[in-house]
C-alpha positions as CSV (number, residue, x, y, z in Angstrom):
1,X,30.9,-36.8,15.5
2,X,27.4,-35.4,16.4
3,X,23.9,-35.7,15.0
4,X,23.5,-32.0,15.5
5,X,25.6,-29.0,16.5
6,X,23.7,-26.0,17.7
7,X,25.5,-22.6,17.8
8,X,24.2,-20.2,20.4
9,X,22.8,-20.8,23.9
10,X,19.9,-18.4,23.8
11,X,16.2,-19.6,24.0
12,X,16.2,-20.8,20.4
13,X,19.5,-22.8,20.6
14,X,18.9,-24.3,24.1
15,X,15.4,-25.3,23.3
16,X,16.3,-26.9,19.9
17,X,19.2,-28.8,21.6
18,X,17.1,-30.0,24.5
19,X,14.3,-31.3,22.2
20,X,16.7,-33.0,19.8
21,X,18.4,-34.8,22.7
22,X,15.0,-35.9,23.9
23,X,14.5,-37.4,20.4
24,X,17.7,-39.4,20.8
25,X,20.1,-37.1,18.9
26,X,23.7,-36.7,20.0
27,X,23.9,-32.9,20.4
28,X,26.7,-30.4,20.9
29,X,25.7,-26.9,22.0
30,X,28.4,-24.3,21.7
31,X,28.3,-20.8,23.2
32,X,31.0,-18.2,22.6
33,X,30.7,-16.8,26.2
34,X,31.0,-18.4,29.6
35,X,27.6,-18.8,31.3
36,X,25.9,-16.9,32.8
37,X,26.8,-14.1,30.4
38,X,25.4,-10.7,29.9
39,X,22.7,-10.5,27.2
40,X,21.0,-7.3,26.3
41,X,17.2,-7.9,26.2
42,X,14.2,-6.4,27.9
43,X,13.3,-9.9,29.0
44,X,9.6,-9.8,28.4
45,X,8.1,-13.3,27.8
46,X,4.5,-13.3,26.8
47,X,2.4,-16.1,28.2
48,X,2.0,-17.5,24.7
49,X,5.4,-19.1,25.3
50,X,4.2,-21.2,28.2
51,X,3.6,-24.4,26.3
52,X,7.0,-24.2,24.5
53,X,9.1,-23.8,27.7
54,X,10.0,-26.4,30.4
55,X,7.2,-26.8,33.0
56,X,9.2,-25.1,35.8
57,X,10.4,-22.1,33.7
58,X,8.6,-19.6,35.9
59,X,11.2,-20.3,38.6
60,X,13.4,-18.0,36.5
61,X,10.8,-15.1,36.5
62,X,11.6,-11.8,38.1
63,X,8.3,-10.0,37.7
64,X,4.7,-10.9,36.7
65,X,2.9,-8.2,34.7
66,X,-0.8,-7.6,35.2
67,X,-1.3,-4.2,33.7
68,X,-0.2,-1.8,30.9
69,X,0.0,1.9,30.3
70,X,0.0,3.4,26.9
71,X,1.3,7.0,26.5
72,X,2.5,9.5,24.0
73,X,6.0,11.0,24.7
74,X,5.7,10.2,28.4
75,X,2.4,12.0,29.0
76,X,-1.3,11.2,29.3
77,X,-1.2,7.5,30.0
78,X,-4.1,5.3,29.2
79,X,-4.1,2.5,31.8
80,X,-5.7,-1.0,32.1
81,X,-5.3,-4.0,34.4
82,X,-6.6,-7.5,34.5
83,X,-6.8,-10.3,37.0
84,X,-4.7,-12.8,35.0
85,X,-1.0,-12.4,34.2
86,X,-0.1,-11.0,30.8
87,X,3.7,-11.1,30.6
88,X,6.6,-12.5,32.6
89,X,9.9,-10.6,33.0
90,X,13.1,-12.6,33.1
91,X,16.8,-11.6,33.3
92,X,18.6,-13.2,30.3
93,X,21.7,-14.0,32.2
94,X,19.9,-16.4,34.6
95,X,17.2,-17.4,32.1
96,X,19.6,-18.6,29.4
97,X,21.7,-20.4,32.0
98,X,18.5,-22.1,33.3
99,X,17.6,-23.2,29.7
100,X,21.1,-24.4,29.1
101,X,21.0,-26.5,32.3
102,X,17.7,-28.0,31.1
103,X,19.4,-29.0,27.9
104,X,22.3,-30.6,29.8
105,X,19.8,-32.6,31.9
106,X,18.7,-34.2,28.6
107,X,22.2,-35.2,27.7
108,X,23.3,-32.2,25.5
109,X,27.0,-31.6,25.5
110,X,27.7,-27.9,26.2
111,X,30.9,-26.1,25.3
112,X,31.2,-22.7,26.8
113,X,33.7,-20.0,25.8
114,X,33.9,-21.6,22.3
115,X,33.0,-19.6,19.2
116,X,31.8,-20.8,15.8
117,X,34.3,-19.9,13.1
118,X,33.2,-21.6,9.8
119,X,31.9,-24.8,8.3
120,X,32.8,-27.0,5.3
121,X,30.6,-29.4,3.5
122,X,31.8,-33.0,3.4
123,X,30.8,-36.0,1.4
124,X,27.9,-38.0,2.6
125,X,25.8,-35.1,3.7
126,X,28.0,-34.3,6.6
127,X,29.4,-30.9,7.7
128,X,32.7,-30.1,9.3
129,X,32.3,-27.3,11.9
130,X,35.4,-25.3,12.9
131,X,35.4,-23.4,16.2
132,X,38.0,-21.5,18.2
133,X,38.8,-24.7,20.1
134,X,38.2,-27.6,17.8
135,X,36.9,-29.3,14.7
136,X,33.7,-31.4,14.7
137,X,31.6,-33.4,12.2
138,X,27.8,-33.3,12.2
139,X,24.8,-34.3,10.2
140,X,23.0,-31.0,11.0
141,X,24.4,-27.6,11.8
142,X,21.9,-25.2,13.5
143,X,22.6,-21.5,13.7
144,X,20.8,-20.0,16.7
145,X,23.4,-17.2,17.3
146,X,21.2,-14.1,17.1
147,X,20.7,-11.2,14.8
148,X,24.4,-10.9,14.0
149,X,24.7,-14.7,13.3
150,X,28.1,-16.0,12.3
151,X,26.4,-19.1,10.8
152,X,24.3,-16.8,8.6
153,X,27.4,-14.9,7.5
154,X,29.2,-18.1,6.8
155,X,26.3,-19.0,4.4
156,X,27.1,-15.7,2.6
157,X,23.9,-13.9,3.6
158,X,23.9,-10.3,4.6
159,X,20.9,-8.5,6.0
160,X,19.9,-5.2,7.7
161,X,19.7,-5.0,11.4
162,X,18.1,-2.3,13.6
163,X,19.3,-0.8,16.8
164,X,17.7,-1.1,20.1
165,X,18.9,0.7,23.2
166,X,18.2,-0.2,26.8
167,X,19.2,1.1,30.2
168,X,18.7,-0.2,33.7
169,X,17.5,2.5,36.1
170,X,17.5,2.2,39.9
171,X,13.9,2.9,41.0
172,X,10.6,1.2,41.9
173,X,7.3,2.1,40.1
174,X,4.2,1.1,42.0
175,X,4.0,-2.7,42.7
176,X,6.5,-3.4,39.9
177,X,3.7,-5.3,38.0
178,X,2.9,-3.0,35.2
179,X,4.6,-1.9,31.9
180,X,4.7,1.5,30.3
181,X,4.8,2.0,26.5
182,X,5.3,5.4,24.8
183,X,4.6,6.3,21.2
184,X,5.7,9.4,19.4
185,X,9.4,9.2,20.1
186,X,10.4,7.4,16.9
187,X,8.6,6.8,13.6
188,X,8.5,3.0,13.7
189,X,8.9,1.9,17.3
190,X,8.3,2.8,20.9
191,X,9.9,3.4,24.3
192,X,9.3,1.1,27.2
193,X,9.6,0.9,30.9
194,X,9.5,-2.6,32.3
195,X,10.0,-3.8,35.9
196,X,13.2,-5.7,36.3
197,X,13.3,-7.3,39.8
198,X,12.6,-5.4,43.0
199,X,14.6,-2.2,42.6
200,X,15.4,-1.8,38.9
201,X,13.4,-1.0,35.8
202,X,14.4,-1.7,32.2
203,X,14.0,1.4,30.0
204,X,14.5,1.3,26.3
205,X,13.7,2.5,22.8
206,X,13.3,0.3,19.7
207,X,13.5,1.8,16.3
208,X,12.7,-0.7,13.5
209,X,13.2,1.7,10.6
210,X,16.7,3.1,11.2
211,X,15.3,6.6,11.2
212,X,17.1,7.6,14.4
213,X,20.9,8.1,14.2
214,X,21.5,8.6,17.9
215,X,19.2,6.4,19.7
216,X,21.3,6.3,22.9
217,X,21.1,10.1,23.2
218,X,17.3,9.9,22.7
219,X,17.0,7.3,25.4
220,X,19.1,9.2,27.9
221,X,16.9,12.3,27.2
222,X,13.8,10.2,27.7
223,X,15.0,9.0,31.1
224,X,16.1,12.4,32.3
225,X,12.8,14.1,31.4
226,X,10.3,11.3,32.2
227,X,8.3,12.1,35.4
228,X,8.8,8.5,36.7
229,X,12.5,8.4,36.0
230,X,13.9,11.9,36.3
231,X,16.8,12.1,38.8
232,X,17.1,8.3,39.1
233,X,20.5,6.6,38.7
234,X,21.2,5.0,35.4
235,X,23.2,1.8,36.0
236,X,23.9,1.0,32.4
237,X,23.0,2.2,28.9
238,X,23.8,-0.1,25.9
239,X,22.5,-1.1,22.5
240,X,21.9,-4.3,20.6
241,X,20.4,-5.3,17.2
242,X,17.3,-6.9,16.0
243,X,16.3,-8.2,12.5
244,X,12.4,-8.3,12.6
245,X,10.4,-10.2,10.0
246,X,7.8,-8.9,7.6
247,X,6.5,-12.3,6.9
248,X,9.6,-14.1,5.7
249,X,12.3,-16.1,7.5
250,X,15.8,-17.2,6.6
251,X,15.9,-21.0,7.1
252,X,19.4,-21.9,5.8
253,X,20.3,-24.4,3.1
254,X,20.9,-28.1,2.8
255,X,21.6,-29.6,6.2
256,X,22.3,-26.2,7.7
257,X,19.3,-24.7,9.5
258,X,18.6,-21.3,11.1
259,X,16.3,-20.7,14.1
260,X,15.4,-17.8,16.4
261,X,16.8,-14.4,15.8
262,X,19.4,-15.8,13.4
263,X,16.5,-16.5,11.0
264,X,14.8,-13.2,11.7
265,X,12.2,-14.6,14.2
266,X,11.2,-11.3,15.7
267,X,8.0,-9.5,15.2
268,X,7.9,-6.0,13.7
269,X,5.4,-4.5,16.1
270,X,6.9,-5.2,19.5
271,X,10.3,-6.6,18.7
272,X,9.4,-9.7,20.7
273,X,11.6,-12.7,20.0
274,X,11.7,-15.2,22.9
275,X,8.2,-16.6,22.3
276,X,8.8,-17.0,18.6
277,X,12.2,-18.5,19.1
278,X,11.0,-21.3,21.3
279,X,8.0,-21.9,19.1
280,X,10.3,-22.1,16.0
281,X,12.7,-24.4,17.9
282,X,9.8,-26.9,18.4
283,X,9.0,-26.8,14.7
284,X,12.6,-27.4,13.7
285,X,13.2,-30.2,16.2
286,X,10.1,-32.0,14.9
287,X,11.3,-31.7,11.3
288,X,14.8,-33.1,11.9
289,X,13.1,-36.4,12.6
290,X,11.4,-36.3,9.1
291,X,12.7,-38.0,6.0
292,X,12.9,-34.6,4.3
293,X,13.6,-32.1,7.1
294,X,14.0,-29.1,4.7
295,X,10.6,-29.6,3.1
296,X,9.0,-30.2,6.5
297,X,10.6,-27.1,8.0
298,X,9.4,-25.0,5.1
299,X,5.8,-26.3,5.5
300,X,5.8,-26.0,9.4
301,X,6.9,-22.4,9.2
302,X,3.9,-21.2,7.3
303,X,1.8,-20.4,10.4
304,X,4.7,-18.6,12.0
305,X,5.4,-16.5,8.8
306,X,1.7,-15.6,8.7
307,X,2.0,-14.3,12.3
308,X,5.0,-12.2,11.3
309,X,3.2,-10.8,8.3
310,X,0.2,-9.7,10.3
311,X,2.5,-8.4,13.0
312,X,4.2,-6.2,10.3
313,X,0.8,-5.0,9.0
314,X,-0.3,-4.2,12.6
315,X,2.9,-2.2,13.1
316,X,2.4,-0.4,9.8
317,X,-1.0,0.7,11.0
318,X,0.0,1.6,14.5
319,X,3.3,3.4,13.8
320,X,2.3,5.4,10.7
321,X,-0.7,6.9,12.6
322,X,0.7,7.1,16.2
323,X,-0.9,10.3,17.4
324,X,-4.3,9.4,15.9
325,X,-4.2,5.9,17.3
326,X,-3.3,7.1,20.7
327,X,-5.9,9.9,20.8
328,X,-8.6,7.3,20.0
329,X,-7.4,4.5,22.1
330,X,-9.6,3.0,24.8
331,X,-9.1,0.7,27.8
332,X,-10.8,-2.1,25.8
333,X,-8.0,-1.8,23.2
334,X,-5.4,-2.5,25.8
335,X,-7.4,-5.5,27.1
336,X,-7.6,-6.8,23.6
337,X,-3.9,-6.7,23.5
338,X,-3.6,-8.5,26.8
339,X,-5.7,-11.3,25.3
340,X,-3.2,-11.5,22.4
341,X,-0.2,-11.7,24.7
342,X,-1.8,-14.5,26.7
343,X,-2.2,-16.4,23.4
344,X,-6.0,-16.1,23.3
345,X,-5.8,-14.2,20.0
346,X,-3.4,-14.1,17.0
347,X,-1.8,-11.3,15.2
348,X,-4.4,-11.8,12.5
349,X,-7.1,-11.2,15.0
350,X,-5.3,-8.1,16.4
351,X,-4.8,-6.6,12.9
352,X,-8.5,-7.1,12.0
353,X,-9.5,-5.5,15.3
354,X,-7.1,-2.6,14.7
355,X,-8.5,-1.9,11.2
356,X,-12.0,-2.0,12.5
357,X,-11.1,0.5,15.3
358,X,-9.2,2.7,12.9
359,X,-12.1,2.9,10.5
360,X,-14.7,3.6,13.3
361,X,-12.5,6.3,14.7
362,X,-12.2,8.0,11.3
363,X,-16.0,8.1,10.9
364,X,-16.2,10.1,14.2
365,X,-14.9,13.1,12.3
């Protein structure tokens, strides 16, 4: 018997479990794989997440990013740097293990190699949770098991997911403290090159409109023709799925709650999820102490939903006018984005800035 069972040992699940244990809950965290386990993710954590992660989380950081380069199909990069860090890069194998160990330190019981199967509602507001290795009872069931969430499917909810492809390429680029973003390759999305340790870079393409049928082929072609990557060894090339939000989130029903990517907590401009997952985990953990957690959760998510709405609107502007936006981009625009990633501005601020820049660029003609 548990106060809460959390499914999935990613940033959302481990953070929720850790916070609930700190609040005195008896918590079970189940993860279908044995840790550390492979997890496809570019691993970019914006500094906005700093206040929602354990104080020593930067011990798990591979690279610190100080600059960015915006290009169009791998050519004509616009570059900018700043003195303060913008983004930290983590490897999800070690990062998720670190967060799980932090949850264990708070008394969370962790079951690895155990997959969620189904749940059954019981009398007295309790839920029976069936896994591949046992049957448990809990007051709260929390689905934090990603875009392809089994908890979500057990609730009878189906949704669209979008493909993201990533490769690890053996090379160094400069001091490994800058990122590269390329527009023009897909209609709603971008290609990226992120540092990943000392001798690897993460290269990927995100398409959030399903307009590309063979994203893996497009990514391979991008690597083979890019001046910084051509001729370098590709260590792996795989895909995973995202379910970005346009301003809404799936929250579950009754005493079953969703958090992180299981709820759609990914922004539609960048595809960023780690920051929003740990932020949302704090909101949920706080609400499970409330007399009416469902109402509390709905109210607390308003600000997060507003961010996702403005993220979608910013993406609509950026991706529907990619060539025009790139041709008129300035270094000041990149620095504005740096401030956003450091948490100094919101998506609402970024959208209003983007509209102003778009209109001013139009009047130049």
